[in-house]
BAROMAR-428823 format. One record per residue: residue in one letter; x negated, y negated, z of N, C-alpha, C, O in turn. Coordinates in steps of 0.2 Angstrom, whole numbers, padded with zeros to 4 digits, always signed. Layout:
aXYZXYZXYZXYZ/...
***
This chain:
m-0004+0006+0000+0000+0001+0000-0004-0006+0000-0008-0007+0005/a-0003-0012-0005-0006-0017-0005-0006-0021+0001-0001-0022+0004/g-0012-0025+0003-0012-0029+0009-0010-0036+0007-0010-0038+0002/k-0008-0039+0013-0007-0046+0012-0010-0050+0008-0007-0054+0004/d-0017-0050+0008-0021-0054+0004-0021-0052-0004-0023-0056-0008/t-0020-0046-0005-0019-0043-0012-0014-0046-0015-0014-0048-0021/n-0008-0045-0011-0002-0048-0014-0002-0056-0015+0001-0058-0020/i-0005-0059-0010-0006-0067-0012-0009-0068-0018-0007-0072-0022/g-0015-0064-0020-0019-0065-0026-0015-0064-0032-0015-0068-0037/a-0012-0058-0031-0008-0056-0037-0002-0061-0038+0000-0062-0044/k+0000-0063-0033+0007-0068-0034+0004-0074-0038+0007-0076-0042/r-0002-0077-0036-0004-0083-0039-0006-0082-0046-0006-0086-0050/a-0008-0076-0048-0010-0074-0054-0004-0074-0059-0004-0076-0064/r+0002-0071-0056+0008-0071-0059+0011-0078-0061+0013-0080-0066/e+0010-0083-0055+0012-0089-0056+0008-0093-0061+0010-0097-0065/t+0002-0092-0061-0003-0095-0066-0001-0093-0073-0001-0098-0077/r+0000-0087-0075+0003-0085-0081+0010-0088-0083+0010-0091-0089/e+0014-0088-0079+0021-0092-0079+0020-0099-0081+0024-0102-0085/a+0015-0103-0077+0014-0110-0078+0011-0112-0084+0012-0117-0087/l+0008-0107-0088+0005-0108-0094+0008-0105-0100+0006-0105-0106/g+0015-0102-0098+0019-0099-0103+0015-0092-0106+0017-0091-0112/i+0011-0089-0103+0008-0083-0106+0012-0077-0104+0015-0076-0099/d+0013-0073-0110+0017-0067-0109+0014-0063-0102+0008-0062-0101/p+0019-0062-0097+0017-0059-0091+0014-0052-0092+0011-0050-0087/d+0015-0048-0097+0012-0042-0097+0007-0041-0103+0004-0035-0103/a+0005-0045-0106+0001-0045-0112-0007-0046-0110-0008-0049-0105/p-0012-0044-0114-0018-0045-0112-0019-0054-0113-0016-0057-0117/l-0024-0056-0108-0025-0064-0109-0030-0065-0116-0034-0061-0117/t-0027-0069-0119-0031-0070-0126-0038-0073-0125-0043-0070-0127/c-0039-0078-0120-0046-0081-0119-0046-0084-0112-0042-0089-0110/i-0050-0081-0107-0050-0084-0101-0053-0090-0100-0051-0094-0096/l-0058-0091-0105-0062-0098-0105-0057-0104-0107-0057-0109-0104/t-0052-0102-0112-0048-0107-0114-0043-0108-0109-0041-0114-0108/t-0041-0104-0105-0036-0104-0099-0038-0108-0094-0034-0112-0091/v-0046-0108-0092-0048-0111-0087-0049-0119-0090-0046-0124-0087/e-0052-0120-0096-0055-0127-0098-0048-0131-0100-0048-0136-0098/s-0044-0128-0104-0039-0132-0107-0033-0131-0102-0030-0136-0101/g-0031-0125-0100-0025-0125-0096-0025-0128-0090-0020-0130-0087/f-0031-0129-0087-0032-0131-0080-0037-0137-0080-0037-0141-0075/d-0040-0139-0085-0045-0144-0086-0051-0144-0081-0053-0148-0077/l-0053-0137-0080-0057-0136-0075-0064-0134-0079-0064-0130-0084/p-0070-0138-0077-0076-0137-0080-0080-0131-0078-0080-0128-0073/v-0083-0128-0084-0086-0121-0083-0094-0122-0085-0095-0124-0091/v-0098-0120-0081-0105-0119-0083-0107-0111-0084-0107-0107-0079/i-0109-0109-0090-0111-0103-0091-0119-0103-0092-0121-0105-0097/a-0123-0101-0088-0130-0101-0087-0133-0095-0086-0130-0090-0086/d-0141-0096-0087-0145-0090-0085-0146-0090-0078-0151-0093-0075/l-0142-0087-0074-0143-0087-0067-0146-0081-0064-0148-0077-0068/p-0149-0081-0058-0152-0075-0055-0148-0068-0057-0142-0069-0057/e-0152-0063-0057-0148-0057-0059-0143-0055-0053-0138-0052-0055/h-0144-0056-0046-0140-0054-0042-0133-0059-0041-0129-0057-0038/i-0133-0065-0045-0128-0070-0044-0123-0068-0050-0125-0068-0055/a-0116-0067-0049-0111-0066-0054-0109-0073-0056-0107-0074-0062/g-0107-0078-0051-0104-0083-0052-0103-0088-0046-0106-0086-0041/a-0100-0093-0046-0098-0098-0041-0093-0102-0042-0092-0103-0048/c-0089-0104-0037-0084-0109-0037-0087-0115-0033-0087-0115-0027/c-0090-0121-0035-0093-0125-0032-0088-0131-0031-0085-0133-0036/r-0087-0134-0026-0083-0140-0025-0086-0147-0023-0090-0147-0018/v-0084-0152-0026-0087-0158-0024-0080-0163-0022-0076-0164-0027/d-0080-0164-0016-0074-0168-0015-0068-0163-0017-0067-0157-0015/d-0063-0166-0022-0058-0162-0023-0058-0159-0030-0054-0156-0033/r-0064-0159-0033-0066-0157-0040-0070-0150-0040-0075-0149-0036/a-0068-0145-0044-0071-0138-0044-0075-0137-0050-0072-0139-0055/v-0081-0135-0050-0084-0132-0055-0086-0125-0055-0088-0123-0050/l-0084-0122-0060-0084-0114-0061-0091-0112-0064-0093-0115-0069/w-0094-0107-0061-0100-0105-0063-0101-0098-0065-0098-0094-0061/v-0103-0096-0071-0104-0089-0072-0110-0087-0075-0113-0090-0080/n-0113-0082-0073-0119-0079-0076-0119-0076-0082-0117-0071-0083/g-0121-0081-0088-0121-0079-0094-0125-0074-0097-0124-0072-0103/t-0130-0071-0093-0133-0065-0095-0130-0058-0094-0132-0053-0096/q-0124-0058-0092-0121-0053-0091-0116-0051-0096-0114-0055-0100/p-0113-0045-0098-0109-0043-0103-0103-0047-0103-0101-0049-0098/a-0099-0048-0109-0094-0053-0109-0088-0050-0104-0085-0054-0101/v-0087-0044-0104-0082-0040-0099-0083-0043-0092-0078-0044-0089/r-0089-0043-0089-0091-0045-0083-0089-0052-0082-0087-0054-0077/r-0092-0056-0088-0091-0063-0086-0083-0066-0087-0081-0071-0084/r-0079-0062-0090-0072-0063-0090-0069-0062-0083-0066-0067-0080/f-0071-0056-0080-0069-0056-0073-0072-0060-0068-0068-0063-0064/t-0078-0062-0069-0081-0067-0064-0077-0074-0065-0075-0077-0060/l-0076-0076-0071-0073-0083-0072-0065-0082-0069-0063-0087-0066/a-0062-0076-0071-0055-0076-0067-0056-0075-0060-0051-0078-0057/h-0060-0073-0057-0061-0073-0050-0062-0080-0048-0058-0082-0043/e-0066-0084-0050-0067-0090-0048-0062-0094-0049-0061-0099-0046/l-0058-0093-0054-0051-0097-0055-0047-0095-0049-0043-0099-0047/g-0047-0089-0047-0043-0087-0042-0044-0090-0036-0039-0091-0032/h-0050-0093-0034-0052-0097-0028-0048-0103-0029-0045-0105-0024/v-0048-0106-0035-0045-0113-0035-0037-0112-0035-0034-0116-0031/r-0034-0107-0038-0027-0107-0039-0025-0104-0032-0019-0105-0030/c-0029-0101-0028-0027-0098-0021-0028-0103-0015-0027-0102-0009/g-0031-0110-0018-0032-0116-0013-0037-0114-0008-0037-0116-0002/h-0043-0111-0010-0049-0109-0006-0052-0116-0005-0052-0119-0010/d-0055-0117+0000-0058-0124+0002-0065-0123+0001-0068-0118-0002/h-0069-0128+0003-0077-0129+0003-0080-0123+0007-0076-0120+0011/g-0086-0122+0005-0090-0117+0009-0090-0110+0006-0092-0105+0010/l-0087-0109+0000-0087-0103-0003-0094-0101-0004-0098-0105-0007/p-0096-0095-0003-0103-0092-0005-0102-0090-0013-0097-0089-0016/v-0110-0090-0016-0109-0088-0022-0107-0080-0023-0108-0076-0018/e-0105-0079-0029-0102-0072-0029-0108-0068-0031-0113-0070-0034/t-0108-0062-0029-0114-0056-0030-0109-0051-0033-0103-0051-0032/f-0113-0047-0037-0108-0041-0041-0106-0036-0035-0101-0033-0037/k-0108-0036-0029-0106-0032-0025-0099-0035-0022-0094-0031-0020/t-0098-0042-0021-0092-0046-0020-0086-0044-0025-0081-0042-0023/l-0088-0044-0031-0083-0043-0036-0081-0035-0037-0076-0033-0039/g-0087-0031-0036-0085-0024-0038-0085-0019-0032-0084-0013-0032/g-0086-0022-0025-0085-0018-0020-0079-0019-0016-0074-0020-0019/r-0080-0019-0010-0074-0019-0006-0075-0025+0000-0076-0024+0006/p-0074-0032-0003-0075-0037+0002-0070-0037+0008-0065-0035+0007/t-0072-0040+0013-0068-0041+0019-0066-0048+0020-0061-0049+0024/d-0069-0053+0017-0067-0060+0017-0061-0060+0013-0061-0059+0007/q-0055-0063+0017-0049-0063+0014-0049-0067+0007-0045-0066+0002/r-0053-0072+0007-0053-0076+0001-0056-0072-0005-0054-0073-0011/e-0061-0068-0004-0063-0064-0010-0058-0058-0012-0057-0056-0017/v-0054-0056-0006-0049-0051-0008-0044-0055-0012-0041-0052-0017/q-0043-0060-0010-0037-0064-0015-0039-0064-0022-0036-0063-0027/a-0045-0068-0022-0048-0069-0028-0049-0063-0033-0048-0063-0039/n-0051-0057-0030-0052-0051-0034-0046-0049-0037-0045-0047-0043/a-0040-0049-0032-0033-0048-0034-0031-0052-0039-0028-0049-0044/f-0032-0058-0039-0029-0063-0044-0033-0061-0050-0029-0060-0055/a-0039-0060-0051-0043-0059-0057-0039-0052-0060-0038-0051-0066/a-0039-0047-0056-0036-0041-0058-0029-0042-0062-0028-0039-0067/q-0025-0046-0059-0018-0047-0060-0018-0051-0067-0015-0050-0072/l-0022-0056-0066-0022-0061-0072-0025-0058-0079-0023-0059-0085/l-0030-0053-0078-0033-0050-0084-0030-0043-0086-0030-0041-0092/m-0027-0039-0081-0024-0033-0081-0017-0034-0078-0016-0030-0073/p-0012-0037-0081-0006-0037-0077-0003-0030-0076-0004-0025-0080/a+0000-0029-0070+0001-0023-0067+0006-0019-0073+0005-0014-0075/d+0012-0023-0075+0017-0020-0080+0014-0019-0086+0016-0014-0089/g+0009-0023-0088+0006-0022-0095+0002-0015-0094+0003-0011-0098/i-0002-0014-0089-0005-0008-0088-0001-0002-0087-0003+0003-0090/r+0005-0003-0084+0009+0003-0083+0012+0005-0090+0013+0011-0092/d+0013+0001-0093+0017+0001-0101+0012+0005-0105+0014+0010-0108/a+0005+0004-0104+0000+0007-0108-0002+0015-0106-0005+0019-0110/v+0001+0016-0100-0001+0023-0098+0005+0028-0098+0010+0026-0095/t+0005+0033-0102+0011+0038-0103+0009+0044-0100+0013+0049-0100/r+0003+0045-0097+0001+0051-0094-0005+0050-0089-0007+0044-0089/e-0007+0054-0085-0013+0053-0081-0018+0052-0086-0020+0056-0090/p-0022+0046-0086-0027+0044-0091-0033+0048-0090-0035+0050-0085/s-0036+0050-0096-0043+0053-0097-0047+0047-0098-0045+0041-0097/l-0054+0049-0098-0059+0044-0098-0058+0040-0105-0059+0034-0105/e-0056+0043-0111-0054+0040-0117-0048+0035-0116-0048+0029-0119/d-0043+0036-0112-0038+0032-0111-0040+0026-0107-0039+0020-0109/v-0044+0027-0102-0047+0022-0098-0051+0016-0103-0050+0010-0103/i-0055+0019-0107-0058+0015-0112-0054+0011-0116-0055+0005-0117/t-0049+0014-0119-0044+0011-0123-0041+0005-0120-0040+0000-0123/i-0039+0006-0114-0036+0001-0109-0041-0004-0108-0040-0010-0108/a-0047-0003-0106-0052-0008-0105-0053-0012-0110-0054-0018-0110/a-0054-0009-0116-0055-0013-0122-0049-0018-0124-0050-0024-0126/r-0043-0015-0123-0037-0019-0125-0037-0025-0120-0035-0031-0123/f-0038-0025-0114-0037-0030-0109-0044-0035-0108-0044-0040-0104/g-0049-0032-0111-0056-0036-0111-0059-0035-0105-0061-0040-0102/v-0059-0029-0102-0063-0028-0096-0067-0022-0096-0067-0019-0101/s-0071-0021-0091-0076-0015-0091-0072-0008-0090-0067-0008-0088/t-0075-0003-0091-0072+0002-0090-0071+0004-0082-0066+0007-0080/i-0076+0002-0079-0075+0003-0071-0070-0002-0068-0067+0000-0063/a-0068-0008-0071-0063-0012-0069-0056-0010-0071-0051-0010-0067/a-0056-0006-0077-0050-0003-0079-0048+0003-0074-0042+0003-0072/l-0052+0007-0072-0052+0013-0068-0050+0011-0061-0046+0014-0058/y-0053+0005-0059-0051+0002-0052-0044+0000-0052-0040+0001-0047/r-0042-0003-0058-0035-0005-0059-0030+0001-0058-0025+0000-0055/l-0032+0006-0062-0027+0011-0063-0027+0014-0056-0022+0017-0054/n-0031+0014-0052-0032+0017-0046-0028+0014-0041-0025+0017-0036/t-0028+0007-0041-0025+0002-0037-0017+0003-0038-0013+0002-0034/l-0015+0005-0044-0008+0005-0046-0006+0013-0045+0000+0014-0047/k-0010+0016-0043-0008+0023-0042-0006+0027-0048-0001+0030-0048/l-0010+0026-0054-0009+0029-0060-0014+0034-0062-0013+0037-0067/v-0018+0035-0058-0023+0040-0058-0025+0044-0052-0026+0041-0046/g-0025+0050-0052-0025+0054-0046-0032+0055-0043-0037+0053-0047/d-0033+0056-0037-0040+0055-0034-0045+0060-0037-0051+0057-0039/e-0043+0066-0039-0048+0070-0042-0050+0067-0049-0056+0067-0050/r-0045+0066-0054-0047+0062-0060-0050+0055-0059-0054+0053-0063/y-0050+0052-0054-0053+0046-0053-0060+0047-0051-0065+0043-0053/r-0061+0052-0047-0069+0053-0045-0072+0056-0051-0078+0054-0053/r-0069+0060-0055-0072+0062-0061-0075+0057-0066-0080+0057-0069/i-0069+0053-0068-0071+0047-0073-0076+0043-0070-0080+0041-0073/e-0076+0041-0063-0080+0037-0059-0088+0039-0061-0092+0036-0062/t-0088+0046-0060-0095+0049-0061-0097+0049-0068-0103+0049-0069/e-0093+0049-0073-0094+0048-0080-0096+0042-0082-0099+0041-0087/i-0093+0037-0078-0096+0030-0079-0102+0029-0077-0106+0026-0081/a-0104+0031-0071-0111+0031-0068-0116+0034-0071-0122+0032-0071/d-0115+0040-0074-0120+0044-0077-0121+0042-0085-0124+0046-0089/g-0117+0037-0088-0117+0035-0095-0113+0039-0100-0114+0037-0106/t-0110+0043-0098-0105+0047-0102-0100+0043-0105-0098+0043-0111/a-0098+0037-0101-0092+0033-0103-0096+0028-0109-0092+0027-0113/d-0102+0026-0108-0105+0022-0113-0105+0026-0120-0104+0023-0125/d-0106+0032-0119-0107+0036-0126-0100+0037-0129-0099+0037-0135/a-0095+0038-0124-0088+0039-0127-0086+0032-0129-0083+0032-0135/w-0087+0027-0126-0085+0020-0129-0088+0019-0136-0085+0017-0140/d-0094+0021-0137-0097+0021-0144-0094+0025-0149-0093+0023-0155/h-0092+0031-0147-0089+0036-0151-0082+0033-0153-0080+0032-0159/i-0078+0031-0147-0071+0029-0149-0071+0022-0154-0067+0020-0159/a-0076+0017-0151-0077+0011-0155-0071+0008-0155-0068+0006-0161/p-0067+0006-0150-0062+0002-0150-0063-0006-0152-0068-0009-0152/p-0058-0008-0155-0059-0016-0157-0060-0020-0151-0057-0020-0146/p-0066-0024-0152-0067-0028-0146-0062-0034-0145-0058-0036-0150/l-0062-0037-0139-0058-0042-0138-0062-0049-0140-0066-0051-0136/e-0060-0052-0145-0064-0058-0148-0062-0064-0145-0056-0066-0147/d-0065-0067-0140-0063-0074-0137-0069-0078-0136-0074-0076-0138/g-0068-0083-0132-0073-0088-0132-0078-0086-0128-0084-0088-0129/m-0078-0082-0123-0083-0079-0119-0087-0074-0123-0093-0074-0121/a-0084-0070-0127-0088-0065-0131-0092-0069-0136-0097-0066-0139/a-0090-0074-0138-0094-0078-0144-0100-0081-0141-0104-0084-0145/i-0101-0081-0134-0107-0085-0131-0112-0080-0131-0112-0075-0127/g-0117-0081-0133-0124-0077-0133-0129-0080-0128-0127-0086-0125/e-0134-0076-0126-0139-0079-0122-0143-0084-0125-0146-0088-0122/q-0143-0085-0132-0146-0091-0135-0142-0097-0135-0145-0103-0136/d-0136-0096-0133-0132-0103-0132-0132-0105-0125-0130-0111-0124/l-0136-0102-0120-0136-0105-0113-0142-0110-0112-0147-0110-0115/p-0140-0115-0108-0133-0115-0104-0128-0118-0108-0129-0122-0112/r-0122-0116-0107-0116-0119-0110-0111-0122-0106-0108-0119-0101/l-0111-0128-0106-0106-0132-0102-0099-0135-0105-0099-0135-0111/s-0095-0136-0101-0088-0137-0104-0089-0145-0107-0094-0148-0104/p-0086-0147-0112-0086-0154-0114-0085-0159-0108-0089-0165-0109/q-0081-0158-0104-0080-0164-0099-0086-0165-0094-0086-0170-0090/l-0092-0161-0095-0098-0162-0091-0103-0165-0095-0108-0166-0093/t-0101-0167-0102-0106-0171-0106-0108-0177-0103-0103-0180-0102/g-0115-0179-0103-0117-0185-0100-0117-0185-0092-0119-0191-0090/s-0115-0181-0089-0115-0180-0082-0122-0178-0078-0127-0176-0081/n-0122-0180-0072-0128-0178-0068-0129-0171-0068-0134-0168-0069/l-0124-0167-0068-0124-0159-0068-0127-0157-0074-0131-0152-0074/e-0125-0160-0080-0128-0158-0086-0136-0159-0086-0139-0155-0089/a-0138-0164-0083-0145-0166-0083-0148-0161-0079-0153-0159-0081/i-0145-0159-0073-0149-0154-0069-0149-0147-0073-0154-0144-0073/v-0143-0145-0075-0143-0138-0078-0148-0138-0084-0151-0133-0085/c-0148-0143-0088-0152-0143-0095-0158-0146-0094-0162-0148-0098/r-0160-0148-0087-0167-0150-0086-0169-0156-0090-0175-0156-0092/t-0164-0161-0091-0166-0167-0095-0168-0173-0091-0170-0178-0094/a-0168-0172-0084-0171-0177-0080-0173-0174-0073-0170-0169-0072/p-0178-0177-0070-0181-0174-0064-0175-0174-0058-0171-0179-0058/l-0175-0170-0053-0170-0170-0048-0170-0177-0044-0165-0180-0043/p-0176-0180-0042-0176-0186-0039-0173-0191-0043-0169-0196-0040/a-0173-0192-0048-0170-0197-0053-0162-0195-0053-0158-0200-0051/i-0161-0190-0054-0153-0188-0053-0151-0189-0046-0145-0192-0046/a-0154-0188-0041-0152-0189-0035-0151-0196-0034-0146-0198-0030/a-0155-0201-0036-0155-0208-0035-0149-0210-0038-0145-0214-0036/a-0148-0208-0045-0142-0210-0049-0135-0208-0046-0130-0212-0047/a-0136-0203-0042-0130-0199-0039-0129-0203-0032-0123-0202-0030/g-0134-0206-0029-0133-0209-0023-0134-0204-0017-0131-0205-0011/c-0137-0198-0019-0138-0193-0014-0145-0192-0012-0149-0194-0016/d-0146-0187-0007-0153-0186-0005-0156-0181-0009-0152-0176-0010/a-0162-0182-0012-0165-0177-0017-0166-0170-0014-0165-0165-0017/t-0167-0170-0007-0169-0163-0004-0162-0159-0004-0162-0153-0006/t-0157-0163-0003-0149-0159-0002-0148-0157-0009-0147-0151-0010/l-0149-0161-0014-0148-0159-0021-0152-0153-0023-0149-0149-0027/a-0158-0153-0021-0162-0148-0023-0160-0141-0020-0160-0135-0022/d-0158-0142-0014-0156-0136-0010-0149-0133-0013-0148-0127-0013/g-0146-0137-0016-0139-0135-0018-0140-0131-0025-0138-0126-0027/a-0145-0135-0028-0147-0132-0035-0150-0125-0035-0148-0121-0038/a-0154-0125-0030-0157-0118-0028-0152-0113-0026-0153-0107-0027/a-0148-0114-0022-0142-0110-0020-0138-0106-0025-0135-0102-0024/i-0138-0110-0032-0135-0106-0037-0140-0105-0043-0138-0104-0048/g-0146-0105-0041-0152-0102-0046-0153-0107-0051-0155-0104-0056/i-0153-0113-0050-0156-0118-0055-0160-0123-0053-0162-0127-0057/
***
């Protein structure tokens, strides 16, 4: 049975789809467009340290969402959906940077539980997943669902498990097949059509990629290293050490 925080996150995701007029059961066409155009939230996709998946950084009442652009598109989509979840769930200042353990494990921080549930429902709406399942899913079925909704095989398997659409024995078997690389070989063999969206179109050669609303900002200068931190700090009216510490916290 889903807990309170899981229900809160899922509800906020349903409200988000409704607010944007998105089919409540269909795959999300583009999470990047949803964030940047639907909610006018700036996004930074950058070459972050390997252990960092992303972050939701707030300055006063404004949020900037960060994503590790060196990760596969399926991971980046979930990370960005998770960071949007922090905003839509009303989480305040002091959020830690996201690690892949936060996104893929079993977090105990209620804010992370809510954001994970938000991302799962936003990208893989429950009724849409149920409609795609006509039997207990095989590895091939999980791959097909993952490709359709633009997520990783393991994310699709977790979602099927949460919705009680896969039994424990089958779940453990597929989880092992994902861990040992069998799923990767199966994905290559099935060759499902990829979800073509804004996130998938961004390669490592395009990093850092910042939303248009950040053009000319101090943040752009920091990320793109077009000015030294002391000069940026002076222009922003803040302490250079504090600025440097903040930049270091998210790996830039």
